[in-house]
N, C-alpha and C positions, 0 to 999 in steps of 0.2 A: 886291375884285379880288385874285386869287391872284398871289403873287410867289414869289421864291426862299425867303423866310422862311416863308410859309404852307406851301410844299412841305416845308421842313425840319421844321416842326412836325408835319406829317402823317407824315413818315418816322419821326420820333422816337416818335410814338404807335403806329404800326403795326409797325415793325421797328427798335427802338432798337439792336439789335446791328449794324445796318448803318451807323451813324455813330459814329466814334470821335473824342472830343475830346482833344486834346493840349494840356496846360496848361504844360508846361515849355518854355522858350525853344528855338526852332529857328532855324538859320541859313538864309537864303534861298539861300545857296550850297550846292547839292547835297543838303542834308539832307532837303528835301521829297521828292526822288527816292528817297532811301534809305527813308523811311517808306512811300511808295507801294509800293515793291518788297516791303516786309515785309507789307503788306496783301494783296498778290496771292498770298501763300502761304496765306492763309486762305480757307475755303470761300466766304464771302459777299463777299470783297474789299471791306471797308467803305470808305465815304467818310471823309475826314479833315478835321477842323476844327482848325487851329492857332490857338490864342488869342494866342500871343506869338511874333511873328516878329522876330528881332533887328534893332534899328534902326528898327522901324516900330510904329505904334500900331494899325494895321488888321489884323484877323484874316484868315486865308487858308483857303479851302475848296478841296479838290482831291479827285479820284477819285470825284466825285459820280455819274458815268456808268459806273462800273466794274462794274456788275451789271445784268442784264436786268430783274430784279424791281424794282430802284430806278427804272430807266428807265420801266417800265410804270406807276409811280405818277404820272408826269407826264401821263398820258392822262385827265385829269379825274377827279373824285372818284367817279364812277359807273362808271369804266372800268378799275379795277384788275384786272390779270390775273396769274395765278400758275401757269399750267399749262405754261409753257415758251415757246419761241420761236414756234411755230406759232400759239398763241393770241394772243401779242403781235402777230404779223404780221396776223392776221385783224382784231383790234381797230384796229390802226393803219390798215389799208386802209379799214375802215368809216368811221372818223372823217375820214381824209384826203380822202375823196371829197367832203367838204363844204367850206364856207367860211363864216367868221363875220367880217364887216367890223369893223375896229377902230373905236373911238370916240375922239374928241379931247377932252381935258380941259385946263383952264387951268393946273393945278398938280399936283404929286405929290411923294412922299417923295424922289425923286431930285434935287429942287431945294432940299433943306434947306441945303446949302452950295453956294455958287457962287463960282468962282474964275476970274479972267481975267488975260490978259496976264502981267505979271511975277509974279503970284501963282501961276501954274501951275508946279508942280514934280513931274514924273512920277517922279523918284527917290524921292519920299515914299511911293509905292505899293509894297507888298511883292511886287515882281515877281521870280520865282525865276530862278536860273541852274540848269538841270537837269542838264547833262552837261558833262564836261571839254572835249569837242571843240566845244561850242557857241560861237558867236561872242560871246555875252554873255547878258544877261537878256532873257527873252522873255515877252510877253503871249500866252497861248495860248487864252484863253477870251474874246477880244475879237471881238464880232460887229460888223463894219463895215457901217453902214447908209448908203445913198445913193439918190438919185433917178436914174432913167434920163434923161440929158440930152435924149434924143429924145422921151421921154414922161414928163414930170415926175410924173404921177400914179402911175407904177409904181415901187414901192419894191423894193429888194433888200437882203438880209442875206447877208453872206459871211464865212467864216472866212479870216483873213489872217495870215500870219506877221508878227509885230511885234517887231522888235529894238530895244530901248531904246538911244538914241544921245545923249540929253541931256535937259535939264530940260523941253524942249517939243517933242521930235521923236523919231520912230522911223524906222528903215529898214524898209521893208515889201516883201514879195514877194507879188504878186498871182498867183493861179492863172491861168496863161496860157490864154486862150480861155474863161475863166469869165465869169460875168455882171459881176462887179466890174471885171475887166480890160476888158471890152467897154465898160462905162460910162466908165471912165477914158480909154480910147482915143478915144471919141467926144468927151469933154470936151477932151482934148489937141488933137484935130484942129481944134477951134474956138479953140484958143489959151488955154483957161481951165483952172485947177486944178479938181479935183472936190471939192465940199463933202461931208464925211462926218461921221458920229458913230460912236464905238466904244462898244458896250454891254458892260459887264463886270458880270455878275451879274444875271440875269433868271430868270423861271420856266423850268425845264428844257424845257417845251413849246416855247418860242421857240427854244431851241438845237436841238431836234430838227427843227423846221420848217426852220431854216436849213441843217441837214445834208442836207436833201432835194435841195438844189441846184436850186431853182426860183426864181421871183420872187413878189412879194406874199406873203411869208412870214407877215406879221402876220395875214392872213386864215386861213391854214392853222393857225397857232398858236392862233387863236381856236377853230377847230374841234376841235383836240386838247384844249383847256382846257374846252370847253363854254360859253364866255362870251367876249365881246369883249375884246381887248387894249386897255387904256387907254394913249393916247399923248399926250405933251406936246411942244411945240415947243422946239428948242434955243435957246440964248442968242445964238449968233454965226453959226449956219448954219441954212438952211431945211430941216431934216431932223427928222422926228418920231421920238421914242424912247419906250420904255416908261416910264410915269410911276412904276412900282413898281421900277424898276431900282436896283441898288446904286450903280454908278458909271457916268458917261458922259463920254467925252472928245470934245470937238468940235474940228473943224479941217478941213484940206484935204490931199488928196494933190496935191502941188505938181508943177510941171513940171521941178523939179530932180531930179537923181539922188542916191541915198544908198546906200552899201554896206550889205549885209545878209547875215547868215549867217557861217559855215555853221550848220546846225541839224539835229537828229536828226529823221528822218521815220518814217512808220508801219512801215517795213521793219525798223527797229532799227539802220539805218545812217545815217551823216551825209550830208546833202545840201547842196551848195553852190548849188543852183538858186535863182535870184533874178531878179526883174524890175527890181531896184535902184530902187525908188521911195522917195520921202520923204513921210512924213505929219507935218505941222506942226500942233501942238495949240494952239488959241486959247483954250479954256475947259475947265474941269472942273466938273461938277456931281455931287453925291453925297449919300447919306444921311449924317446926323451919325455914326451908328454903322455905317457901311458894312462889308460883307463883301467881300473881294476873291476872286473866283472864278478858278481856274486849271484847265486840263485837262492831265493828265499826258501828255507827248508820247511820241515813239518808238513802240515796239510794245507800249505799255501796253494793258491790256484796255479802259480808259476811252477812249483815242483810237480804237481799232479798233471798239468797239461804237457810239460816238457817230457816227462817220463811216460805219459800215456798215449799221446796222439799218434806217434809212429806205429805202435802196436795196434791201436784201435783202427787205423787206416787199413791195415792188413786184414783185420777181423771183419770189418764192414764189407770189404771186397769178397771175402770168403762166404759170408752170409748171402750176398747177392748172387754169387756164382753157384751156390749149392741149394738155392731155393728154386723150386720148379716154376715159379711165376714171380714177376716183379711185385714184391710185397713190402719192401723197406721204405717207409715214409721218412723216418728220421731215426737216428740212434745217438745216444749220449751217455757218457760216463760222467755224471755230474761231479764236480770237484769235491763237494761236500760229502759224497759217497766214498771218497778215498779209494778208488779202484774196486770197491767191493759191491757197488750197485751199478746196474746198467738199465737204461730206459730205452725201449724200442717203440716207435709208433708204426702202425701198420696201415697201408694204403686202403682207402675206402672201398675200392672195387672188390678187394679180397678179404675185407675185415671179418666177414661172417663165414668164411670157409671153415668147416668143422676141423678142429685140431691144428690149424695152421699157426695160431698164436703159440701153442705149446711147442710145436716143431721149431719155431724161431727161438724160443727160450732154451730148448735143449741144445740147439746148434750153438747158441752163444755160450752156454756153460761149458760145452765141449771145447770151444776155441779159447776161452779165457779162464784160466784156473783161479785168478784173483776174485772173480765175481762170485758172490754167494746169494744175491737176490737180483732177479731180472723181472722187470714188469713190462708187459706188452699193453700198449694203450692205443686209443683211436688216433687217426692222423691229425685231427685238429688240436691235439693236446700240445701245449707249449712245454717242451721238455726242460726248459731253463727255469720254469716257474715251479718251485718245489711245493708250495701250497696247492697249486692247481694239479700237479701230478698226484699228490697224496689224496686230494679231494676226488679226483677221477677214479682212483683205486677204490675209495670208500663208496662211490656211487655205482660203479660198473662191475666190480668183481663179485662173482658168486662165491661167497666165503664157505666153500665146502671142499674138502680133500677129494681129488679126482675130478673136480669140476673147474672152479676158478683157481684152485691152488694145487700145486704139486710140490711135495717136499722130498728131498733126497738126503740120506744120512751118510756121514763118513766119506766125503768126497775129497780127493786131492785138492789142496788149497794153498794159500800163501802163509808163510811161517809167521809173519808179523801181525796176524789178526789177534788182537788181545782177547777176543771172546771165545776163541777155539779151545775146547777142553783138551785137545791134544794137538800140539803144534804141527802144522802141515796138513791138517784135515779140517773140514768144516761141513756142517749140513748146509743145504742150499734149497732155495725156493723159487719156483716160477709162479708169477702172479699174472693171470689173464684178466685184464680189465677192459676187454674189447666188447663186452656184451652191452645190452641196452641198459640205460640208466634205471636204477631200481627206485621204486616209489619210496620217498622218505618215510622213516618210521614215525609212528604216532608218538608224541611226547607223553612221558609218564606223568609229568606235571610241569607247570611253568618253571623255567630255570633261566638264569642269566650267567654269562661268563664270569668265572671267578667267585661265584657264590659259595659260601661255606656249606658243607653237607654233613660233616661230622661222622656219621655212622660208617661210611665207606672209607674213611681215612683220607679223603681227598684234601690236599693242602691248597692246590690251585689247579685251574684248568682253563683251556682256551679252545676256541673254534677258529683255526687258522684261515679257513675259507669263509670270507665275509658273507654272512647271510645264509650259510649252509652248515648245519650242525652234524652232517654225516661223518665228518672227521673231527675228532677231539684229541687234544694232547693234555696229559694229566701228570701232575706230581702228587704222589701219595706219601703218607707218613713212612719214615724209614723202616719201622717195624712191620709194615704190611708185607706179607709174603704171598698170600693167596689173592690174586687179582680178579678172580671170577665175580666177586661181589660188585665190581664196577659195572657189570652187565645189568644189575638191578638198580643202579644209582639213578634217581630221578633226574639229576642234572645232566646225565649222559644218555637219557632215554632215546634220543633220536640219532645217536652215533652208531654207525655200522663199523667204523674202524676207530679203535681207541689205542693211542700210543702212550705208553707210560715211560717217563724219563726221570732222571735225577734232578735235583735242585740246581745243579750247575748249568743246566740247559735252559735257554730262553724259549719257553713254550710257544711264544708268538713269532718266532723266527723259524721258518720252514727249513732253512739251511742247517741250523743247529740240530733240529729234530732229525733230519736225514742223517747227519753225522752220528748221532747217538744210535740210530737204527743200524747204521753200517758197521759200527765198531763195537757195540755192546750187546748185540743180539745174535743168538743162534736160532735159525728158523725152526729146527726140529724140536727144541726144548722151550723156546721162549715165545712161541706163537700159540695163543689159545683161540680155538675156532669152535663156536657154539651158536646154534640157532640163527645162522645166517649172519653172524657178526664175528669180528676178530679183534683180539687184544694183542698188541706187540709189546712185550716187556723189554724195553731198551734201557734197562738199568744195569749198573755194575752188579755182577753176580757175586755169590759168596766166594770168598778167597781172592777177590779181585786185587791184582798187584800192579797193573799198568798205571804209570804216572803221566798225567796230562802235562804237556809243555806249557810253561807260564812265564810271565815276566815279573821282576820285582815290583812291588806295589808302587814304588816311587817313580817308575818309568811308564806305567801303563797308560797314562793320560798326557804324556809329554809329546812334544814334537808335532802338534797339529799343523796342517798346511792350509 
């Protein structure tokens, strides 16, 4: 039976550069986050195995899901894909259409050590504290397994925020209206706590199936693996768990409340959202040499890929199925867009079909309520290169409403978008950048990057596309409210697309610029379109309250590898 360990062995054999072992001691306080940030600067964004976590004997694995190629290795030994996201999506959809029923066994490696009652000590686990603003230490790779009280044969696996509160308990936040929340509400209505088990460290296919937000995930995980998942019964609750897991925590979500949070969410900002539930642990079972798995939170590539890819695979299939002609060249939800931005490239044979680009944009917005900006680009565009993407928009979009731009107001959206004037709704924009390249604008006067201009209030500016001033990114003085003056700035005279950001954004890093656009901009109110040019005001608005996750200054540069 395949497990997390067999997966790691395969990863090591196929792509050893994608797993970095750290042998020197690391602190569970913030240093894990520092190392993950260092890995995200590398092309392959390797996974990290910390052999020595200070104060703990159990090694810690993190960033396992931080690369699409690594995730594709979870799709069975005969299903490895390496041609990019579309190939991954196709293989995912092929396998996910099936189901392989799990099998129940009497014993397994997860039972090698069994602890109950007073022997339970959750503080012995190497649970990290990731960010300074977090409420405490968080289990981020815990899959909570439970039976549906109304249909006990139906199992559900859900990701749940788990804030360590003591030797035997967590404060947890259930995703409201999700399956686990529904199961708990049904149990609570009957006056009973909900029996659960928390799986920490299983084959990645099980984590991917759980990310699909369905039920009976063990069946789908079996389809992804190409073999049945082996399950064993827990010691103190009637919940089946993978026999090959690393660690399992058994217990109940009680009828008591427990404070939880705050914690950093996928947007990169701190969220205080919580259903304030308590999870009381009655038993721990694990392997003798167990590996503790964590998922890097916040807007890490790991968090966004793991939570996004299963949904995105279904969306890409729907777009292909409901488009009258093969049109999809590539599709990407760049991780720096935090689920709020989608990029689509359109195949060359149909690129100039009137209205087709907008049709694809409308279809995407209808399928994915998280997205608030979708850009359609030519097939040759590298969707992983943010300066190239933004530069293509600057060169090929006809910046006129009803032509290259379509803006929709007050659309159902995601609750955690910090730019939304009303939680749960957002304005949305379709950008058609499939037209012919526009002749560059004539410069108003000679200008060089970063030159002081004074009158327009420009503090700093950059042209991210080397040799092409069509795209500029600008920081202005904090008192500047009206940005239309930027259109007359000599330094920006050849820029068709001007992005204005706060000083905390590196204007020469296209990824950070995209993050600012994704999380700080409302298309209907923060896009200025005039004379064939567009300004995107991606600054924090008046009354901004969202707090960006950060690290204590003493740890930000520690732990280089």
